C-alpha positions in Angstrom: -28.1 -54.7 36.8 -30.5 -53.8 39.6 -32.8 -50.8 39.6 -30.5 -48.7 41.8 -27.5 -49.3 39.5 -29.5 -48.5 36.5 -30.6 -45.2 38.1 -27.1 -44.3 39.0 -25.9 -45.0 35.4 -28.7 -42.9 34.1 -27.9 -40.1 36.5 -24.2 -40.2 35.4 -25.4 -39.8 31.8 -27.6 -36.9 32.8 -24.7 -35.2 34.7 -22.4 -35.5 31.6 -25.2 -34.1 29.4 -25.7 -31.3 31.9 -22.0 -30.4 32.0 -21.9 -30.2 28.2 -25.0 -28.1 28.0 -23.7 -25.8 30.8 -20.5 -25.2 28.9 -22.4 -24.6 25.7 -24.7 -22.1 27.5 -21.7 -20.3 28.9 -19.6 -20.1 25.7 -22.2 -20.2 23.0 -20.2 -22.9 21.2 -20.9 -26.6 20.7 -17.4 -27.5 21.7 -13.8 -26.1 21.9 -12.3 -29.3 20.4 -12.3 -30.0 16.7 -12.3 -33.7 17.4 -15.8 -33.4 18.9 -17.1 -32.5 15.4 -15.8 -35.4 13.3 -18.3 -35.0 10.5 -18.1 -31.2 10.2 -14.3 -30.9 10.9 -13.1 -31.0 7.2 -15.6 -28.3 6.2 -14.8 -26.3 9.3 -11.1 -26.3 8.5 -11.7 -25.3 4.9 -14.0 -22.4 5.9 -11.6 -21.2 8.6 -8.6 -21.3 6.3 -10.5 -19.4 3.6 -11.5 -16.7 6.0 -8.0 -16.4 7.4 -6.6 -16.0 3.9 -9.0 -13.2 3.1 -8.1 -11.5 6.3 -4.4 -11.6 5.3 -5.3 -10.1 1.9 -7.3 -7.4 3.6 -4.3 -6.4 5.8 -2.1 -6.4 2.7 -4.6 -4.2 0.8 -4.7 -1.8 3.8 -0.9 -1.5 3.8 -0.9 -1.0 0.0 -3.6 1.6 0.2 -1.7 3.6 2.8 1.4 3.6 0.6 -0.7 4.7 -2.4 -2.3 7.5 -0.4 1.2 8.9 0.6 2.6 8.3 -2.9 -0.3 10.3 -4.4 0.4 13.2 -2.0 4.0 13.2 -3.0 3.1 13.1 -6.7 0.7 15.9 -6.2 3.4 18.1 -4.7 5.8 17.2 -7.5 3.1 18.1 -10.0 2.6 21.4 -8.3 6.3 22.2 -8.6 6.3 21.3 -12.3 3.2 23.3 -12.8 4.6 26.4 -11.0 7.8 26.3 -13.0 5.9 25.9 -16.3 3.4 28.6 -15.7 5.1 31.0 -13.3 8.8 30.7 -14.0 9.5 29.5 -17.5 6.9 31.8 -18.8 8.5 34.8 -17.1 12.1 34.1 -17.8 13.2 37.4 -19.3 16.7 38.1 -20.5 16.0 41.8 -19.8 15.3 41.3 -16.1 18.5 40.0 -14.5 17.1 40.6 -11.0 14.2 38.2 -11.6 16.7 35.7 -13.0 18.5 35.6 -9.6 15.2 34.9 -7.8 14.3 32.1 -10.2 17.7 30.6 -9.9 17.4 30.4 -6.1 13.9 29.1 -6.4 15.0 26.3 -8.7 17.8 25.3 -6.3 15.3 25.1 -3.4 12.8 23.2 -5.5 15.4 20.7 -6.7 16.2 19.8 -3.1 12.5 19.5 -2.3 12.1 17.1 -5.3 14.9 14.9 -3.9 13.3 14.8 -0.5 9.8 14.0 -2.0 11.3 11.1 -3.9 12.7 9.9 -0.6 9.3 9.8 1.0 8.9 6.9 3.5 6.0 4.9 5.0 6.8 2.8 8.0 10.5 3.1 7.3 10.2 2.0 3.7 11.1 4.2 0.8 8.1 4.4 -1.5 10.0 5.4 -4.7 12.9 3.1 -4.2 11.6 0.0 -5.9 12.3 -3.2 -4.1 15.2 -1.5 -2.2 13.1 -0.5 0.7 15.9 0.5 3.1 18.0 2.9 1.0 17.0 6.3 -0.3 16.4 6.5 -4.1 18.0 9.9 -4.1 21.1 9.3 -1.9 21.9 13.0 -1.2 19.1 15.5 -1.9 20.9 18.4 -0.3 23.8 18.0 -2.8 21.7 17.7 -5.9 23.0 21.0 -7.3 26.5 19.6 -7.3 25.5 16.2 -8.8 26.9 15.1 -12.1 23.6 15.8 -13.9 23.3 19.3 -12.6 27.0 20.1 -13.4 26.7 18.7 -16.9 23.5 20.7 -17.5 25.1 23.9 -16.2 28.1 23.3 -18.5 25.8 22.9 -21.5 23.8 26.0 -20.7 27.1 27.9 -20.1 27.7 27.6 -23.8 24.4 29.2 -24.9 24.4 31.8 -27.6 21.8 33.1 -30.1 22.1 30.3 -32.5 22.5 27.1 -30.5 19.5 26.8 -28.2 18.4 23.5 -29.8 21.9 22.0 -29.3 22.1 23.2 -25.7 18.6 21.8 -25.0 19.7 18.5 -26.6 22.9 18.4 -24.4 20.8 19.0 -21.2 18.5 16.2 -22.4 21.4 13.8 -22.8 22.8 14.8 -19.4 19.5 14.1 -17.8 19.3 10.7 -19.4 22.8 9.6 -18.4 22.5 6.8 -15.8 26.1 6.2 -15.2 27.6 6.4 -11.7 28.7 9.9 -10.8 26.2 11.5 -13.1 22.8 10.2 -12.0 21.3 11.6 -8.8 19.5 8.4 -8.3 20.7 5.3 -6.3 23.0 2.8 -7.9 20.3 0.1 -7.4 17.7 2.0 -9.3 20.0 2.7 -12.2 21.4 -0.9 -12.3 20.0 -2.8 -15.4 20.4 -6.0 -13.3 18.7 -4.4 -10.3 16.0 -1.8 -10.1 16.2 -0.4 -13.6 14.2 -3.3 -15.1 12.5 -4.8 -12.1 8.7 -5.2 -11.8 6.9 -2.5 -9.8 6.0 -3.0 -6.2 2.7 -4.9 -5.9 0.2 -6.0 -3.3 -1.3 -9.5 -3.2 -4.9 -8.7 -3.4 -6.4 -12.1 -4.0 -5.4 -15.6 -5.1 -3.1 -15.3 -8.1 -3.6 -11.6 -8.2 -0.8 -9.1 -7.7 -1.8 -5.4 -8.1 1.1 -3.1 -9.1 1.2 0.3 -7.4 4.9 1.1 -7.0 6.4 4.2 -8.7 10.2 4.2 -9.1 12.0 7.5 -8.6 14.0 7.3 -11.8 11.4 6.0 -14.4 7.7 6.3 -15.1 5.4 3.6 -13.7 2.6 3.8 -16.3 2.7 7.3 -17.7 3.9 8.0 -21.2 5.9 11.2 -21.2 5.4 13.3 -24.3 7.0 16.3 -26.0 10.3 17.6 -24.8 11.1 14.7 -22.5 13.7 12.2 -21.3 11.0 9.6 -21.0 10.9 10.1 -17.2 8.9 12.8 -15.4 11.5 12.8 -12.6 14.4 13.4 -14.9 12.4 16.0 -16.9 11.6 17.9 -13.7 15.2 17.8 -12.4 16.5 18.7 -15.8 14.3 21.8 -15.9 15.2 22.9 -12.4 18.9 22.4 -13.0 18.5 24.4 -16.2 16.7 27.3 -14.6 19.3 27.3 -11.8 22.0 27.7 -14.4 20.4 30.5 -16.4 22.1 33.7 -15.3 23.2 37.1 -16.7 25.8 35.5 -18.9 23.1 33.7 -20.8 20.7 36.6 -20.7 22.9 38.6 -23.1 21.8 36.2 -25.8 18.2 37.3 -26.1 17.2 35.0 -29.0 18.9 31.9 -27.6 17.7 32.6 -24.1 14.1 32.9 -25.3 14.3 29.7 -27.4 15.8 27.7 -24.5 13.1 29.1 -22.1 10.5 27.7 -24.5 12.1 24.3 -24.5 12.3 24.4 -20.7 8.6 25.2 -20.5 7.8 22.2 -22.7 9.9 20.0 -20.4 8.0 21.1 -17.3 4.7 20.6 -19.2 5.7 17.1 -20.0 6.6 16.3 -16.4 3.3 17.9 -15.2 1.3 15.8 -17.7 3.0 12.6 -16.8 2.6 13.2 -13.1 -1.2 13.7 -13.7 -1.3 10.4 -15.5 0.6 8.6 -12.7 -1.8 10.0 -10.1 -4.8 9.0 -12.2 -3.5 5.4 -12.6 -2.9 5.2 -8.8 -6.4 6.4 -8.2 -7.7 3.6 -10.3 -5.6 1.1 -8.4 -6.8 2.4 -5.1 -10.4 2.0 -6.2 -9.8 -1.5 -7.4 -8.1 -2.5 -4.1 -11.0 -1.0 -2.2 -13.6 -3.0 -4.2 -11.5 -6.1 -3.8 -11.3 -5.6 0.0 -15.0 -5.1 0.1 -15.5 -8.4 -1.8 -13.3 -10.2 0.6 -15.3 -8.8 3.5 -18.6 -9.8 2.0 -17.4 -13.3 1.4 -15.9 -13.5 4.9 -19.3 -12.5 6.3 -20.8 -15.5 4.5 -18.0 -17.8 5.6 -18.5 -16.6 9.2 -22.2 -17.5 9.1 -21.3 -21.0 7.8 -18.7 -21.4 10.6 -21.2 -20.2 13.1 -23.8 -22.7 11.9 -21.3 -25.5 12.6 -19.7 -24.4 15.8 -22.3 -22.3 17.7 -25.4 -23.5 19.5 -28.9 -22.1 19.4 -28.9 -20.5 22.8 -32.7 -20.7 23.3 -32.7 -24.4 22.5 -29.6 -25.0 24.6 -31.1 -23.3 27.7 -34.4 -25.2 27.3 -32.4 -28.5 27.1 -30.3 -27.5 30.1 -33.4 -26.8 32.2 -35.0 -30.1 31.1 -31.8 -32.1 31.8 -31.5 -30.4 35.2 -35.1 -31.3 36.0 -34.6 -34.9 34.9 -31.4 -35.2 37.0 -33.1 -33.8 40.1 -36.0 -36.3 39.6 -33.4 -39.1 39.2 -31.8 -38.1 42.5 -35.2 -38.2 44.2 -36.0 -41.6 42.9 -32.5 -42.9 43.8 -32.9 -41.5 47.3 -36.4 -43.1 47.7 -35.0 -46.5 46.7 -32.2 -46.1 49.1 -34.7 -45.7 51.9 -37.0 -48.6 50.8 -37.2 -51.5 53.3 -39.1 -54.8 53.0 -41.7 -53.8 55.5 -42.3 -50.5 53.6 -42.4 -52.4 50.3 -45.1 -54.9 51.7 -47.3 -52.1 53.1 
């Protein structure tokens, strides 16, 4: 190969090098093709996949946290209702004040409908208290709760109250509230089905590899709370039982002062049980929310480390790249000048 050919070949290499450096200076990346990094490619793929997986977990945690926040707000309102009827209504039920009874009855009817609507709370079109049945309301007809089988059975039991059977009446209302059969339960057939929602695991969020964090609260049964005292075992059933009972207590029952007072005490205990269990549910959800937040923070911290490792593989040092680009440009210009000079060289000029 003669000198001119060698210069042209060197210039071609310099141009190719300059093109690469120009792209790197423009994008800040070594290359946009994984095949250009044969030795680092496996590590880069692993790092990228790990980071993407943590981003997915982060989004899932965000969605779960949103659901928890709304669930807690609903539980707080349900607790407020239980607290109000324990402290303001059940304590003031007085057989000698029929006018107040009428007010409490109406208040209980309104509260029962509100409880049904709260248990039908949705986030992004999904029912929070419906278990895995996200598209159907856990309480199919909140407006008709007072005519449900549970409410009717409880009203019938209370209709038989006298001065000596308050315990039996309370037990009958408890049995009615625990009845899960179709036509009696105010909850959806799915939630009451032993082969469906009655025994299914709670809704969970995938927070990390092999880690599902449960946060769901079914409408018809406790999530983690242990109901105590005068209870059906479910704060929702306890609350509805109490409201249906207050709504059924009228002048006919008020004439039995002893029985009325004994039943009012039992109702107060039921509301207290619901209130306590709701506090426990909210506390447990608060712990879950904090755990998810710390898990998300850990994912973000690790993702930051992964990003730095990815950057070390894919990105260029801009100062070095610009210096190399300028040096390559200078060398290429010099090559062009030498090639041009050789092209103008004649024998007579060479012999001078």
